[in-house]
C-alpha positions as CSV (number, residue, x, y, z in Angstrom):
1,M,-27.6,13.9,-18.6
2,T,-28.8,17.2,-17.1
3,L,-28.5,18.0,-13.2
4,E,-32.2,18.0,-13.4
5,E,-32.3,14.1,-14.8
6,L,-29.6,13.0,-12.1
7,R,-31.9,14.4,-9.7
8,V,-34.8,12.3,-11.0
9,R,-33.0,9.4,-11.5
10,V,-31.2,9.5,-7.7
11,P,-33.9,11.7,-5.5
12,E,-31.3,10.6,-2.6
13,L,-28.9,13.5,-4.3
14,N,-32.0,16.3,-3.4
15,D,-31.5,16.8,0.1
16,Y,-27.7,17.8,-0.6
17,L,-28.6,20.0,-3.2
18,K,-31.2,21.6,-1.1
19,Y,-29.7,25.0,-0.9
20,M,-27.0,24.9,-3.7
21,P,-26.0,28.4,-5.3
22,D,-27.8,28.9,-7.9
23,K,-25.2,29.8,-10.1
24,L,-24.1,26.3,-10.2
25,N,-26.8,24.7,-12.2
26,E,-24.5,26.5,-14.7
27,R,-20.8,25.2,-13.6
28,Y,-21.2,21.5,-12.9
29,W,-20.7,18.3,-14.9
30,I,-21.2,15.0,-14.8
31,H,-19.5,11.7,-16.0
32,T,-20.0,8.4,-16.2
33,Y,-17.0,5.7,-15.4
34,P,-17.1,1.5,-16.5
35,P,-15.9,-0.3,-13.9
36,G,-12.1,-0.6,-13.1
37,T,-11.4,3.2,-14.1
38,I,-9.3,5.3,-12.1
39,I,-11.0,8.3,-11.3
40,H,-8.8,9.9,-8.5
41,Q,-4.7,9.9,-8.7
42,K,-2.8,9.6,-5.7
43,D,-0.7,12.6,-5.4
44,E,-2.2,14.6,-8.3
45,P,-3.4,18.3,-7.7
46,L,-7.0,18.4,-6.9
47,E,-9.1,21.1,-8.5
48,Y,-12.7,19.8,-8.6
49,F,-15.2,18.3,-6.0
50,G,-17.2,15.0,-6.9
51,I,-20.6,13.6,-5.3
52,V,-20.8,10.2,-6.7
53,C,-24.4,9.0,-7.2
54,E,-24.3,5.7,-8.5
55,G,-22.6,2.9,-9.0
56,S,-19.7,1.4,-6.2
57,H,-16.2,2.3,-5.9
58,R,-13.0,1.6,-4.3
59,V,-10.3,3.7,-2.2
60,I,-6.8,2.2,-2.4
61,N,-3.6,3.8,-0.8
62,E,-0.9,2.8,-3.7
63,F,2.9,2.0,-2.6
64,E,6.0,2.7,-4.4
65,N,7.2,-0.9,-4.5
66,G,3.8,-1.6,-6.4
67,N,2.1,-2.7,-3.9
68,V,-1.6,-1.4,-3.4
69,Y,-3.6,-2.1,-0.4
70,M,-7.5,-1.4,-0.2
71,I,-8.7,1.1,2.3
72,E,-12.5,0.8,1.9
73,R,-15.3,0.0,-0.2
74,N,-18.6,2.9,-0.5
75,D,-21.2,3.4,-2.4
76,P,-23.8,6.2,-3.2
77,I,-23.9,8.9,-1.8
78,D,-20.4,9.5,-1.6
79,F,-17.7,11.9,-2.4
80,V,-14.6,12.5,-4.1
81,G,-11.9,14.9,-2.5
82,E,-13.7,15.8,0.2
83,V,-11.3,14.8,2.8
84,T,-8.1,16.7,1.0
85,I,-10.5,19.8,0.5
86,L,-11.7,19.8,4.4
87,A,-8.0,18.8,5.1
88,E,-7.0,22.5,2.9
89,K,-4.3,20.1,1.0
90,E,-3.5,20.6,-2.9
91,R,-2.8,17.0,-3.3
92,T,-4.7,13.5,-3.0
93,S,-3.4,11.5,-0.2
94,V,-5.3,8.2,-1.8
95,T,-6.6,6.5,-5.2
96,I,-10.4,6.1,-6.1
97,E,-11.3,3.1,-8.5
98,T,-14.6,2.3,-9.6
99,L,-16.2,-1.4,-8.9
100,T,-19.1,-1.0,-11.3
101,E,-20.6,1.7,-12.8
102,C,-20.5,5.1,-11.7
103,T,-22.4,8.6,-12.0
104,V,-20.2,11.3,-10.4
105,L,-21.7,15.2,-10.6
106,Y,-18.3,17.7,-10.3
107,F,-17.9,21.2,-8.9
108,S,-14.9,23.3,-9.3
109,R,-13.0,22.7,-6.0
110,K,-13.3,27.0,-5.8
111,D,-17.6,26.1,-5.8
112,F,-17.4,23.8,-3.4
113,E,-15.3,25.9,-0.7
114,D,-17.6,28.5,-1.1
115,W,-21.0,26.8,-1.2
116,I,-20.2,24.9,1.9
117,E,-18.7,28.7,3.7
118,N,-22.4,29.6,3.3
119,D,-24.3,26.1,3.5
120,I,-24.5,25.0,6.5
121,H,-26.8,22.1,5.8
122,F,-24.4,20.4,3.5
123,L,-21.7,21.1,4.9
124,R,-23.2,18.9,7.7
125,L,-24.4,16.2,5.6
126,V,-20.4,16.1,4.1
127,S,-18.9,16.4,7.3
128,R,-21.3,13.0,8.5
129,K,-20.3,11.1,5.9
130,V,-16.4,11.7,6.3
131,A,-17.3,10.6,10.3
132,Y,-19.0,7.8,9.6
133,K,-16.1,6.5,7.6
134,L,-13.5,7.7,10.1
135,Y,-15.8,6.1,12.6
136,R,-15.5,2.3,10.9
137,S,-11.8,2.5,10.3
138,S,-10.9,3.5,13.7
139,Y,-13.7,0.7,14.8
140,N,-12.1,-1.9,12.3
141,R,-8.2,-0.4,13.2
142,G,-5.9,-3.2,14.8
143,S,-7.1,-6.3,13.6
144,K,-5.0,-6.8,11.1
145,L,-1.8,-7.0,13.9
146,F,-4.0,-9.0,16.6
147,Y,-5.7,-11.8,14.4
148,P,-4.3,-14.2,12.6
149,P,-4.1,-14.6,8.8
150,Q,-6.7,-17.6,9.2
151,Y,-9.2,-15.6,10.8
152,L,-9.0,-12.1,8.9
153,L,-9.4,-14.4,6.0
154,L,-12.6,-16.4,7.0
155,D,-14.4,-13.1,8.6
156,Y,-13.7,-11.1,4.9
157,L,-15.0,-14.6,3.5
158,V,-18.4,-14.4,6.2
159,K,-18.8,-10.5,5.6
160,Y,-18.9,-10.8,2.1
161,L,-21.3,-13.5,2.0
162,A,-23.4,-11.7,4.3
163,E,-23.5,-8.6,2.3
164,E,-24.8,-10.7,-0.1
165,H,-27.5,-12.1,2.0
166,K,-26.1,-16.0,1.5
167,S,-25.8,-18.7,3.9
168,S,-23.3,-20.3,1.2
169,G,-21.8,-19.4,-2.2
170,M,-18.2,-18.8,-4.2
171,I,-16.6,-15.5,-3.5
172,P,-16.1,-14.1,-6.8
173,K,-12.6,-12.5,-6.1
174,T,-9.4,-13.6,-7.2
175,R,-6.0,-13.7,-4.9
176,Q,-4.8,-10.2,-6.2
177,Q,-8.2,-8.7,-4.9
178,L,-8.4,-11.0,-1.6
179,Y,-4.8,-9.7,-1.0
180,E,-5.7,-6.1,-1.7
181,E,-8.3,-5.6,0.1
182,I,-7.5,-7.9,3.4
183,G,-4.3,-6.3,3.5
184,I,-2.1,-9.8,3.8
185,S,0.8,-10.7,1.4
186,V,-0.2,-13.3,-1.7
187,K,2.5,-15.7,-0.3
188,T,0.6,-15.8,3.1
189,L,-2.6,-15.5,1.2
190,N,-1.8,-18.7,0.3
191,R,-0.9,-20.5,2.6
192,T,-3.4,-19.3,4.6
193,I,-6.2,-21.0,1.9
194,Q,-3.8,-24.3,2.2
195,K,-4.5,-24.2,5.7
196,L,-8.0,-23.8,5.7
197,K,-8.8,-26.1,3.1
198,E,-6.9,-28.6,5.3
199,E,-9.1,-27.8,8.3
200,H,-11.8,-28.4,5.7
201,L,-13.5,-24.7,6.6
202,V,-13.0,-23.6,2.8
203,S,-12.9,-25.2,-0.6
204,T,-12.2,-24.1,-3.7
205,V,-14.6,-24.0,-7.4
206,K,-12.4,-23.7,-10.1
207,G,-9.9,-21.4,-8.5
208,K,-12.4,-19.6,-6.2
209,L,-13.3,-19.4,-2.5
210,S,-15.9,-21.1,-1.3
211,L,-18.2,-21.7,1.7
212,S,-20.7,-24.9,2.2
213,E,-23.3,-23.9,5.1
214,E,-21.9,-26.4,6.8
215,Q,-18.2,-24.4,6.3
216,M,-20.5,-21.5,7.3
217,K,-21.5,-22.7,10.8
218,A,-18.1,-23.8,11.4
219,A,-16.1,-20.4,10.4
220,L,-18.8,-18.5,13.0
221,I,-17.8,-20.9,15.6
222,Y,-14.1,-20.5,14.9
223,L,-14.3,-16.2,14.7
224,K,-15.9,-16.4,17.6
225,E,-13.8,-18.5,19.7
226,K,-10.9,-16.6,18.3
227,R,-12.4,-13.3,19.2
228,H,-13.1,-14.4,22.8
229,M,-9.3,-16.0,23.2
230,S,-8.2,-12.3,22.2
231,K,-10.3,-10.5,25.2
């Protein structure tokens, strides 16, 4: 795929490349990754910058004890390596894994550094995205410290269905995925699921969590009450 073809497929890309130096038309590469691919590994030297043009990915932090914590899920247009480069660090601080098929437009780190030094429009777009993700993270920071695991799990399930524009349904996530994305231990997760089932706030269908319309209404009431109690 050429850059011109990618710009036709992803019209939103054109604003980012509006003032791209002409020489970069010959110095890019494009890669399409299948779901479940690690495209950016924590602690690796960073020699490139990427623009995620298509597909969703997740940003995770891996620890020496084997635990994995999901920091965020991102959709296009997004970037690969921008935080490390703007922070003037040599090595990456997170791992990026594709959730769906992803198409990434790459440039060398040096070309990206030269580009943002001379293109305030592009620098502003990149900085705005970084600031948005920091704002989102800051807004939600602390919830895992102050809310019980039942709240965290129900809040996740309700938000998942809301993003899918559903008032009920099954959440097709494994226990491992839930543990990584919510940030509570597997043991705590299993106990929490059992407790919520006993309270008839969730059900399981073939091992996956599910909320009926009545359970969704009850979950919303529960979450509202917990938020009110925390004030």
